[in-house]
C-alpha positions in Angstrom: 35.7 -12.6 -41.3 32.3 -14.4 -40.9 32.9 -18.2 -40.5 29.8 -20.1 -41.6 29.6 -23.7 -40.4 28.3 -26.6 -42.5 25.5 -26.9 -40.0 22.4 -24.8 -40.8 21.2 -24.8 -37.1 24.5 -23.4 -35.7 25.1 -19.7 -36.1 28.3 -18.3 -37.7 31.0 -16.5 -35.9 32.7 -13.2 -36.7 36.5 -13.2 -36.3 38.2 -9.8 -36.2 40.5 -9.5 -39.3 43.4 -8.3 -37.0 43.2 -11.6 -35.1 42.7 -14.0 -38.0 45.8 -16.1 -38.8 44.0 -18.0 -41.6 41.0 -20.0 -42.7 41.5 -23.6 -43.9 39.5 -26.4 -45.4 40.2 -29.3 -47.8 40.9 -28.6 -51.4 38.3 -28.6 -54.1 40.0 -29.9 -57.3 39.0 -27.8 -60.3 40.6 -29.7 -63.1 39.2 -33.1 -62.3 38.3 -36.1 -64.5 34.9 -37.8 -64.8 34.3 -40.0 -61.7 33.5 -43.1 -63.8 36.7 -42.8 -65.7 38.7 -42.3 -62.4 37.1 -45.5 -61.0 37.7 -47.5 -64.2 41.3 -46.4 -64.4 41.9 -47.3 -60.7 40.5 -50.8 -61.2 42.5 -51.3 -64.4 45.8 -50.0 -63.2 46.2 -52.0 -60.1 49.1 -51.6 -57.7 51.0 -54.7 -56.5 48.5 -57.3 -57.9 46.9 -58.4 -61.2 43.6 -56.8 -62.1 40.7 -58.0 -59.9 39.0 -59.9 -62.7 42.2 -61.8 -63.3 42.6 -62.8 -59.7 39.1 -64.3 -59.3 37.7 -67.7 -60.6 34.2 -69.0 -61.1 32.8 -70.8 -58.1 34.8 -68.8 -55.5 33.0 -67.3 -52.5 33.7 -63.6 -52.5 33.2 -61.2 -49.6 33.1 -57.5 -50.3 33.4 -55.3 -47.2 32.3 -51.6 -47.1 32.2 -49.1 -44.3 29.2 -47.4 -42.6 27.6 -43.9 -42.6 30.3 -42.4 -40.4 32.6 -42.4 -43.5 32.1 -40.7 -46.8 33.2 -43.6 -49.0 31.1 -43.4 -52.2 30.0 -47.1 -52.0 27.0 -46.7 -54.4 29.3 -45.2 -57.1 32.1 -47.7 -56.8 30.1 -51.0 -56.4 28.7 -51.0 -60.1 32.3 -51.2 -61.3 33.2 -53.9 -58.8 30.2 -55.8 -60.1 31.6 -55.6 -63.6 34.9 -57.0 -62.5 33.1 -59.9 -60.7 31.0 -60.7 -63.8 34.0 -60.5 -66.1 35.7 -63.2 -63.9 32.6 -65.4 -64.0 31.7 -65.0 -60.4 28.0 -65.6 -59.8 26.0 -63.1 -57.7 24.8 -65.9 -55.4 28.5 -66.5 -54.5 29.0 -62.9 -53.4 28.3 -61.4 -50.0 28.4 -57.7 -49.1 29.2 -56.9 -45.5 29.0 -53.5 -43.8 31.9 -53.1 -41.4 30.8 -51.1 -38.5 33.8 -51.5 -36.2 32.2 -50.7 -32.8 29.6 -48.3 -34.2 25.8 -48.8 -34.1 24.0 -50.6 -37.0 22.7 -48.4 -39.8 19.0 -48.0 -40.4 17.4 -49.2 -43.6 17.2 -45.6 -45.0 20.9 -45.0 -44.1 21.9 -48.1 -45.9 19.9 -47.0 -49.0 21.6 -43.6 -49.0 25.1 -45.1 -48.7 24.8 -48.3 -50.7 22.0 -47.3 -53.2 20.4 -50.3 -54.9 23.0 -52.6 -53.4 21.2 -52.2 -50.1 18.6 -54.7 -51.5 20.6 -56.8 -54.0 21.9 -58.5 -56.0 24.2 -59.7 -53.2 23.4 -60.9 -49.7 23.9 -58.0 -47.3 25.5 -58.7 -44.0 25.9 -56.5 -40.9 28.9 -57.0 -38.7 28.2 -56.8 -35.0 31.3 -56.7 -32.8 29.2 -57.7 -29.7 28.0 -61.0 -31.3 30.9 -63.2 -30.2 29.3 -66.3 -31.7 29.9 -64.7 -35.1 33.7 -64.3 -34.5 36.6 -66.6 -35.3 39.8 -66.6 -33.4 42.9 -66.6 -35.7 45.7 -66.5 -33.0 47.9 -63.5 -32.3 50.1 -61.2 -34.3 53.8 -61.0 -33.6 53.2 -58.1 -31.2 50.5 -60.1 -29.4 47.3 -58.6 -30.7 44.5 -61.2 -30.5 42.9 -61.6 -33.9 39.1 -62.0 -33.6 37.4 -61.5 -36.9 33.9 -62.1 -38.4 33.5 -65.7 -39.5 32.3 -64.4 -42.9 35.8 -63.2 -43.6 37.4 -66.6 -42.8 34.8 -68.5 -44.8 35.3 -66.5 -48.0 37.8 -67.5 -50.7 38.5 -63.9 -51.7 38.0 -60.8 -49.6 37.7 -57.3 -51.1 37.8 -54.2 -48.9 36.4 -50.8 -50.1 37.1 -47.6 -48.3 38.4 -44.0 -48.6 41.6 -42.3 -47.5 41.8 -39.3 -45.2 44.1 -38.4 -42.3 43.3 -40.4 -39.1 44.4 -40.1 -35.5 44.5 -43.8 -34.7 45.9 -45.3 -37.9 47.6 -42.4 -39.6 45.2 -42.6 -42.5 41.8 -44.3 -43.0 41.4 -46.9 -45.6 43.5 -50.0 -46.4 43.6 -52.5 -43.7 41.1 -50.6 -41.6 38.4 -52.3 -43.5 39.3 -55.4 -41.5 40.6 -53.9 -38.3 38.5 -52.4 -36.8 35.6 -52.7 -39.4 34.9 -56.5 -39.0 36.8 -57.4 -35.9 35.8 -58.2 -32.3 36.0 -55.8 -29.4 39.2 -57.4 -28.1 41.2 -56.9 -31.3 40.0 -53.4 -31.7 40.6 -52.4 -28.1 44.2 -53.7 -28.3 45.1 -51.8 -31.5 43.5 -48.6 -30.3 45.1 -48.7 -26.9 48.4 -49.1 -28.7 47.6 -45.8 -30.4 47.1 -44.0 -27.1 50.8 -44.4 -26.3 51.7 -42.0 -29.1 50.9 -38.3 -29.4 48.8 -37.3 -32.4 51.6 -35.7 -34.2 53.4 -39.1 -34.4 50.4 -40.8 -35.9 48.1 -38.5 -37.9 49.2 -38.2 -41.5 52.0 -40.8 -41.1 51.5 -43.7 -43.6 54.1 -45.8 -41.7 53.4 -45.9 -37.9 53.2 -48.7 -35.3 49.4 -48.8 -35.2 48.9 -48.9 -39.0 51.5 -51.7 -39.2 49.7 -53.7 -36.5 46.3 -53.2 -38.3 47.9 -54.5 -41.5 49.3 -57.5 -39.6 45.7 -58.3 -38.4 44.3 -57.8 -42.0 47.0 -60.1 -43.4 46.2 -62.8 -40.9 42.5 -62.4 -41.6 43.1 -62.9 -45.3 42.3 -59.5 -46.9 43.0 -60.1 -50.6 42.4 -56.8 -52.4 41.5 -53.2 -51.6 39.7 -50.4 -53.5 40.2 -47.0 -51.9 38.9 -43.6 -53.1 40.2 -40.2 -52.4 37.7 -37.4 -52.7 38.0 -33.6 -52.7 36.1 -31.2 -50.5 32.9 -31.6 -52.5 33.0 -35.4 -52.4 34.0 -35.8 -56.0 36.2 -38.8 -56.5 39.6 -37.6 -57.8 41.6 -40.9 -57.4 41.0 -44.6 -56.9 43.7 -47.0 -55.9 43.2 -50.7 -56.1 45.3 -53.8 -55.5 47.6 -54.9 -52.7 46.2 -53.8 -49.3 49.5 -52.1 -48.3 51.1 -51.0 -51.6 47.9 -49.5 -53.0 47.1 -47.8 -49.8 50.5 -46.1 -49.6 50.0 -44.6 -53.1 46.5 -43.3 -52.1 47.8 -41.5 -49.0 50.0 -39.2 -51.2 46.9 -37.9 -52.9 45.0 -37.6 -49.6 47.9 -35.5 -48.2 47.6 -33.2 -51.1 43.8 -32.7 -50.6 43.6 -32.7 -46.8 47.0 -31.4 -45.7 46.9 -27.6 -45.0 49.8 -25.4 -44.2 49.2 -23.1 -41.3 51.5 -20.1 -40.6 52.0 -21.0 -36.9 50.3 -22.7 -34.0 47.2 -20.7 -33.0 46.3 -19.2 -29.7 42.7 -19.9 -30.5 41.5 -22.7 -32.8 37.9 -22.7 -34.1 36.9 -25.9 -35.7 33.9 -28.0 -36.8 34.0 -31.8 -37.0 32.4 -32.3 -40.4 31.8 -35.0 -41.6 32.1 -36.8 -38.2 29.0 -35.3 -36.6 26.7 -38.1 -35.4 28.1 -38.2 -31.8 31.1 -37.2 -29.8 32.8 -40.5 -30.5 33.1 -39.4 -34.1 33.2 -35.6 -33.5 36.4 -36.0 -31.5 38.1 -35.9 -34.9 37.8 -32.2 -34.7 39.9 -32.3 -31.5 42.5 -34.5 -33.1 42.9 -31.9 -35.9 43.0 -29.1 -33.3 45.8 -30.9 -31.4 48.1 -30.2 -34.3 47.1 -26.6 -34.7 46.8 -25.1 -31.1 49.7 -24.0 -28.9 50.1 -25.3 -25.4 48.0 -23.1 -23.2 45.7 -22.1 -26.1 42.0 -22.5 -26.6 40.0 -24.8 -28.8 36.4 -24.0 -29.8 34.7 -27.2 -31.0 31.5 -26.8 -33.0 29.5 -30.0 -33.7 25.8 -31.0 -33.7 26.1 -34.5 -32.1 22.4 -35.4 -32.5 23.1 -38.8 -30.9 24.9 -37.5 -27.9 28.3 -38.7 -26.7 28.9 -42.4 -27.4 26.0 -44.8 -27.1 28.2 -47.9 -27.8 30.8 -46.8 -25.3 29.1 -45.4 -22.2 32.5 -45.3 -20.4 33.3 -42.1 -22.2 30.5 -40.1 -20.4 31.1 -42.0 -17.2 34.8 -41.2 -16.9 35.3 -38.1 -19.0 38.3 -37.2 -21.0 41.6 -37.9 -19.2 45.4 -38.0 -19.7 47.2 -41.3 -20.6 48.5 -41.6 -17.0 45.1 -41.3 -15.5 43.5 -43.6 -18.0 46.2 -46.2 -17.7 45.5 -46.5 -13.9 41.9 -47.2 -14.6 42.9 -49.9 -17.2 45.5 -51.4 -14.9 43.0 -51.6 -12.0 40.5 -53.4 -14.2 38.0 -50.6 -13.7 38.0 -49.7 -17.4 37.9 -52.7 -19.6 36.8 -51.2 -22.9 40.2 -50.4 -24.4 38.7 -48.6 -27.4 37.0 -46.3 -25.0 40.2 -45.9 -23.0 42.1 -44.8 -26.1 39.4 -42.4 -27.0 39.5 -40.8 -23.5 43.3 -40.3 -24.0 43.1 -39.0 -27.5 40.7 -36.2 -26.5 41.9 -35.8 -23.0 45.5 -35.0 -23.9 44.3 -32.1 -26.0 42.0 -30.8 -23.3 44.7 -30.9 -20.7 47.2 -29.1 -22.8 44.8 -26.2 -23.3 43.8 -23.3 -21.1 40.2 -24.1 -22.0 38.2 -26.1 -24.6 34.8 -24.8 -25.4 32.0 -27.0 -26.8 29.3 -25.6 -29.0 26.9 -28.5 -29.5 23.0 -28.6 -29.5 23.2 -32.4 -29.0 25.2 -32.3 -25.7 24.0 -30.5 -22.6 26.1 -28.1 -20.5 26.3 -30.6 -17.6 27.4 -33.5 -19.9 30.0 -31.2 -21.5 31.4 -30.3 -18.1 31.7 -34.0 -17.1 33.6 -34.7 -20.3 36.0 -31.9 -19.6 34.6 -29.1 -21.9 33.1 -25.8 -21.1 29.7 -25.6 -22.9 28.9 -22.4 -24.8 25.6 -21.5 -26.5 27.4 -20.2 -29.7 30.8 -20.0 -31.3 30.6 -16.2 -31.0 30.1 -16.5 -27.2 33.0 -18.9 -27.0 35.3 -16.6 -29.1 34.4 -13.6 -27.0 35.3 -15.6 -23.8 38.5 -16.8 -25.4 39.7 -13.3 -25.9 39.0 -12.6 -22.2 41.2 -15.7 -21.3 44.1 -15.0 -23.7 43.9 -11.3 -24.4 42.5 -9.2 -27.2 45.5 -9.8 -29.4 45.2 -13.6 -29.5 45.7 -15.1 -33.0 42.9 -17.2 -34.4 43.1 -20.2 -36.8 39.7 -21.1 -38.3 38.9 -24.6 -39.9 35.9 -26.0 -41.7 35.3 -29.6 -42.9 37.9 -30.2 -40.2 37.2 -33.9 -39.3 39.5 -34.9 -42.2 42.1 -32.1 -42.1 45.8 -32.4 -41.3 47.3 -29.1 -40.3 51.1 -28.7 -40.8 53.0 -25.6 -39.6 54.6 -24.1 -42.7 58.4 -24.0 -42.8 59.9 -20.5 -42.6 
């Protein structure tokens, strides 16, 4: 089988048929409704709340929060329908602000905003950029019951009604994306995000990914509740990006319904754990901070002592906002915890990231990195073995594990959830 990646500059790899255990990618839904109808139906059939237009009143200050270009949420397609709801409620455009929730990611360029938000990048609403490093823009709202400090952008606290827009796919830190994540981490301060992410490092990926109810998700929902998230609109898309379902309403109840559809699209049944896992990271390709999602997926698909071949462009390198990743490299939880306890590593989001990837690397015989954006020396410092091509990595993998090693191949893997099929 010739596995062609979704990156034109990266050569395909040929997998011997005798070794191939299976090829997997998200579903493409053939019998699908018109996107406009899907969005209308989602906004009309709300879950756990009245319809949005019936919850709003003229004169209210409304904040709409969307995500950045590291997510495939179809903001430009959803926002016109949100605008209709706001107008139907009598909310004036000058009373609405649209905020991009970056979490701890870099700010988008003008052209990136236009691609993601369409005409809404220039109006009719005031466009705001969340910056987690601008502490003067944050409000402190106390702690959750578990002790997480809630630091959130002041625009959230100043609004009368807060709407969060996102999409739902499996996620290593929160179980699934979407829902309360539009508050934590999207518009929170570094302290809050670090504490919730460090909590996720205490659990293996198999206890978090694809689990709608998990300790980290519940804590993020506690933060969102304290911050005042009023309403969510979450999309589920198939492999082609077509919107197949929209859930809207209560930030918890609506999200739970959406995860069921996401599981159907992104959950794939594999016959067994693979000796060798070949995976891309699409659509998380900008830098290793995002591309690590390919490793989180591989963690659920590779056997202990196996090999992972990670294929990703990473044009922006490792993690510009979190230089600690390149400084320390990927490590186990025990190793990282020592750095945190000693006060040497203060960025808890980075610490969690080190663990999430490090635990996969340390359980494998080898992890090969095929990435034109990351040098061989940088890959070595991170804990990978750099390879010029996926073919070279596969050939080397057979030398390590033997010519009969079984291969699992994945594409569009940054959003996949592999599950071993029951026998």
